[in-house]
C-alpha positions in Angstrom: -9.3 4.8 -7.1 -7.9 1.9 -9.2 -4.9 1.2 -7.1 -5.2 -2.5 -7.4 -6.4 -3.0 -10.9 -10.0 -4.3 -10.4 -11.2 -7.0 -12.7 -13.1 -5.8 -15.7 -15.5 -8.8 -15.3 -18.9 -7.5 -14.1 -20.0 -8.8 -10.7 -22.4 -11.7 -10.8 -24.3 -13.5 -8.1 -23.3 -17.1 -7.4 -25.7 -19.4 -5.5 -23.1 -20.2 -2.8 -22.4 -16.6 -1.9 -23.7 -15.0 1.2 -24.5 -11.7 -0.4 -24.5 -9.1 2.4 -24.2 -5.9 0.5 -22.2 -4.2 -2.2 -19.5 -3.0 -2.4 -17.1 -4.1 0.2 -16.2 -1.7 3.0 -14.2 1.2 1.8 -11.2 0.1 3.7 -10.9 -3.0 1.6 -11.9 -1.4 -1.7 -8.6 0.5 -2.0 -6.9 -1.0 -4.8 -2.0 -1.9 -4.1 12.3 -7.4 5.7 14.8 -5.7 7.1 14.0 -4.4 10.6 16.8 -2.4 12.1 16.6 -0.9 15.6 14.3 2.0 15.8 15.7 5.5 15.9 14.4 8.2 18.1 12.4 9.6 15.2 10.8 6.2 14.7 10.0 6.0 18.4 8.3 9.3 18.2 6.1 8.1 15.4 4.8 4.7 16.6 4.7 3.4 20.1 3.2 0.3 21.7 0.1 0.7 23.9 -3.5 2.0 23.9 -3.8 5.4 22.4 -6.6 7.8 23.5 -5.2 11.3 23.0 -5.8 13.6 20.0 -3.7 12.8 17.0 -3.5 9.0 17.4 -5.2 6.0 16.0 -6.7 4.4 19.1 -6.4 0.7 19.7 -4.7 -2.0 21.7 -1.7 -2.3 19.5 0.2 0.6 17.9 -0.5 4.3 18.3 0.2 6.1 15.0 1.2 9.7 15.0 -1.6 11.5 13.0 -0.6 15.0 14.0 0.8 17.6 11.5 4.2 17.4 13.2 5.3 14.0 11.9 8.9 13.7 13.1 9.6 12.0 9.8 12.4 9.5 9.4 15.1 11.2 7.4 17.7 9.8 5.0 21.0 11.4 3.8 22.3 13.0 0.7 23.8 10.6 -1.9 26.3 12.2 -4.2 25.7 9.8 -7.1 22.0 10.5 -6.9 22.5 14.2 -6.9 24.9 13.9 -9.9 22.2 12.0 -11.8 19.6 14.7 -11.4 18.4 16.7 -14.4 19.9 20.2 -14.1 16.5 21.8 -14.1 15.5 19.9 -11.0 18.8 20.2 -9.3 19.0 23.9 -9.7 15.4 24.4 -8.4 16.4 22.9 -5.1 13.1 21.1 -4.7 11.3 17.9 -5.6 7.7 18.4 -6.6 5.8 15.2 -5.5 2.2 14.5 -6.3 0.2 12.2 -4.0 -3.5 11.8 -3.4 -3.5 12.7 0.3 -7.1 11.6 0.8 -8.6 8.7 2.7 -5.9 6.1 2.2 -4.3 5.4 5.6 -1.6 4.5 6.0 -0.5 5.3 2.4 -1.5 8.9 1.9 -4.0 10.9 3.9 -4.4 14.1 5.9 -3.4 14.7 9.5 -5.6 15.9 12.3 -5.5 19.4 10.9 -7.3 18.1 7.7 -4.5 19.8 5.7 -1.1 18.3 6.2 -0.5 15.2 4.0 1.0 12.3 5.9 1.5 8.5 5.5 4.0 6.0 4.1 4.0 7.5 0.6 5.0 11.0 1.8 7.5 9.4 4.1 9.2 7.5 1.3 9.1 10.7 -0.8 10.9 12.4 2.0 13.7 9.8 2.0 14.1 10.3 -1.8 14.2 14.1 -1.5 16.8 13.8 1.2 18.9 11.5 -0.9 18.7 14.0 -3.8 19.6 16.9 -1.5 16.3 18.6 -2.4 13.5 20.1 -0.4 10.3 18.0 -0.5 7.2 19.8 -1.8 4.1 17.6 -1.5 1.2 18.5 -3.8 -2.2 16.9 -3.4 -3.8 15.6 -6.6 -6.7 13.4 -7.6 -5.8 9.9 -8.7 -7.2 10.6 -12.2 -5.1 13.8 -12.5 -1.5 12.6 -11.8 -0.7 11.1 -15.2 -1.3 14.4 -17.1 0.4 16.3 -14.2 3.5 14.2 -14.4 3.7 14.3 -18.2 3.2 18.0 -18.4 6.0 18.7 -15.8 3.6 20.1 -13.2 5.0 17.4 -10.9 8.4 15.8 -11.0 7.2 12.5 -9.7 4.2 10.8 -8.1 4.3 8.7 -4.9 0.7 7.4 -4.7 0.6 3.5 -4.7 1.2 3.3 -8.5 1.7 -0.2 -9.7 4.1 -0.8 -12.6 2.3 -2.1 -15.7 3.5 -2.6 -19.2 1.0 -0.1 -20.5 2.1 2.6 -18.1 5.7 2.0 -19.0 4.9 3.4 -22.5 4.5 6.8 -20.9 6.3 6.7 -17.6 9.5 5.6 -15.9 9.5 3.7 -12.6 11.7 3.3 -9.6 10.3 0.6 -7.3 10.0 0.8 -3.5 7.2 -1.5 -2.3 5.6 -4.8 -3.3 1.9 -4.6 -4.3 0.5 -7.0 -1.8 -3.0 -8.3 -0.9 -3.5 -9.6 2.6 -5.6 -12.2 4.4 -6.6 -11.0 7.9 -8.3 -13.0 10.6 -9.5 -12.1 14.1 -6.6 -11.9 16.6 -6.6 -15.1 18.5 -8.3 -17.0 15.7 -6.8 -20.5 15.1 -6.3 -19.7 11.4 -2.5 -19.5 11.4 -1.5 -19.3 7.7 -3.0 -18.9 4.2 -0.3 -19.8 1.7 -2.2 -21.5 -1.2 -5.6 -22.1 -2.6 -6.5 -25.2 -0.5 -6.1 -23.1 2.6 -9.2 -21.0 1.8 -11.4 -24.1 1.1 -14.6 -23.8 3.1 -13.7 -20.4 4.6 -16.1 -17.5 5.0 -14.2 -14.6 3.4 -15.1 -10.9 3.1 -13.9 -9.5 -0.3 -14.7 -6.6 -2.5 -16.9 -7.2 -5.5 -15.3 -6.6 -8.9 -11.8 -6.3 -7.4 -8.6 -8.1 -8.4 -8.7 -9.8 -5.0 -12.1 -11.2 -5.8 -10.8 -12.4 -9.2 -8.0 -14.3 -7.5 -10.2 -15.8 -4.8 -12.8 -16.9 -7.5 -10.0 -18.7 -9.4 -8.7 -20.4 -6.2 -12.3 -21.4 -5.3 -12.9 -22.9 -8.7 -9.8 -24.9 -8.5 -10.7 -26.1 -5.0 -14.2 -27.2 -5.9 -13.0 -29.0 -9.0 -10.7 -30.9 -6.8 -13.6 -31.8 -4.4 -12.7 -29.3 -1.7 -15.4 -27.2 0.1 -16.4 -23.9 -1.6 -15.5 -20.5 -0.2 -18.5 -18.6 1.3 -18.1 -15.1 -0.3 -19.3 -12.2 1.9 -19.8 -8.6 0.7 -20.4 -5.6 2.9 -21.0 -1.9 2.2 -20.3 -0.9 5.8 -16.9 -1.1 7.5 -18.3 -1.5 11.0 -20.6 -4.3 9.9 -17.7 -6.2 8.3 -15.5 -5.7 11.3 -18.3 -7.0 13.5 -18.6 -10.1 11.2 -15.0 -10.9 11.8 -15.1 -10.2 15.5 -18.3 -12.2 16.1 -17.1 -15.2 14.1 -19.7 -14.8 11.2 -16.7 -14.4 8.8 -13.3 -16.1 9.0 -11.2 -13.8 6.9 -11.0 -10.5 5.0 -9.0 -10.4 1.8 -7.9 -7.0 0.4 -5.1 -4.5 0.1 -2.6 -5.4 2.7 -1.7 -1.8 3.6 -5.2 -1.0 4.8 -5.5 -4.3 6.7 -2.1 -3.8 8.3 -3.0 -0.3 9.5 -6.2 -1.6 11.0 -4.6 -4.6 12.6 -1.9 -2.4 14.2 -4.1 0.4 15.4 -6.9 -1.8 16.8 -5.0 -5.0 17.8 -8.1 -6.9 16.9 -7.0 -8.6 13.7 -3.8 -10.4 12.5 -2.1 -11.0 9.1 -2.3 -14.7 8.2 -1.1 -14.6 4.5 -0.2 -12.4 1.6 -0.6 -12.7 -2.2 0.9 -10.5 -4.9 -1.5 -7.9 -6.2 -0.8 -9.2 -9.7 -1.0 -12.9 -8.8 0.3 -15.1 -10.2 2.7 -12.4 -11.4 4.8 -10.2 -9.2 3.5 -6.6 -8.9 5.5 -3.7 -7.6 4.7 -0.1 -6.5 7.0 2.6 -7.8 7.9 6.2 -7.9 6.5 7.4 -11.3 8.0 10.1 -13.5 7.6 11.1 -17.1 9.2 8.8 -19.7 12.8 9.7 -20.6 12.9 12.9 -18.6 16.2 11.8 -17.0 14.9 11.6 -13.4 14.4 7.9 -12.9 18.1 7.0 -12.3 18.4 9.6 -9.6 15.2 8.3 -7.9 16.5 4.8 -7.9 19.9 5.8 -6.4 18.2 7.9 -3.7 16.0 4.9 -2.9 19.0 2.6 -2.8 20.6 5.0 -0.3 17.5 4.7 2.0 17.7 0.9 1.7 21.4 0.9 2.6 21.2 3.2 5.6 18.1 1.5 7.1 15.7 4.4 6.8 13.6 2.6 4.2 12.9 -0.2 6.7 12.2 2.3 9.4 9.5 3.9 7.4 7.8 0.6 6.6 8.0 -0.4 10.2 6.5 2.9 11.3 3.3 2.2 9.2 3.3 -1.6 9.8 4.1 -2.3 6.2 7.2 -4.4 6.6 5.5 -7.3 4.8 5.5 -5.1 1.6 9.3 -4.5 1.6 11.2 -5.3 -1.6 14.8 -6.6 -1.8 16.1 -3.5 -3.7 14.8 -0.7 -5.8 14.7 -1.3 -9.5 14.3 0.9 -12.6 11.5 -0.1 -15.0 11.2 -3.8 -14.0 8.7 -6.1 -15.8 5.2 -4.7 -15.2 1.9 -6.4 -15.1 0.7 -7.2 -18.6 -2.0 -5.2 -20.4 -5.5 -6.5 -19.7 
């Protein structure tokens, strides 16, 4: 699923790499603040401590509610957003939202009943539906199928970690709600405190996905470092999540570099890793995730206003906190901002 625009450059072996398997663990191969006091709904969803019961992600950090009953954070109706709705959608009383709903925690995945779609994407969609005064109807779709579904009117909008690009803007309108972020994660307790620029990765042993955008960024940083006389990165590649996790915990690898959302979920649920740095998914350009609807169908303004309502009343920040995604918060939702250039 190309959520993070993998590089089109074919993978090639470099002599300095420690090639341990291809591709990277599935959790890293996914492609894609304000912090008000938690409400009761938020407290029901994520609580500190070790979780061992059914319906939770077990770990020493946060317990996520993985049950079908989500106690979702709810926003409120915004009259301006409702007024901006196309009449066809307003009169239907419902917002038809497409999302993948498979294997992408904490973004969009299924609950313990293997049917109910949960995650940060459905939660943001719920806030928007509330702002629009509509009933949310989530519809699971394959990543490859959402573009045609949205263009044909089968779905009103997609919430599925879609990054704004200039090419996509030719066919779709966007209302942003999250930054597209890549994250560096280290073992909890590791003395690596911060990764903010290319020199910080010099000489580090880093797990990254082959052929991904994050590998492309890391290769560029490494090339600049070695040209400046700094130690090279030792690239590591795994095809097994457990083996990669063991490499971090045993000290055979220093860092993982991949989609922040996945890393954040693992860090929170296990308590065994920590975030030490973030990079835009479109580095060096800013990249944003957005609600995506058909071009010029009249819905995007209403979506932006409903998102702004969630920003203003604090529920947007609550949802990100619930799924440990506060590091991906944007300052405010925008309509059709500059997208990543065509590649």
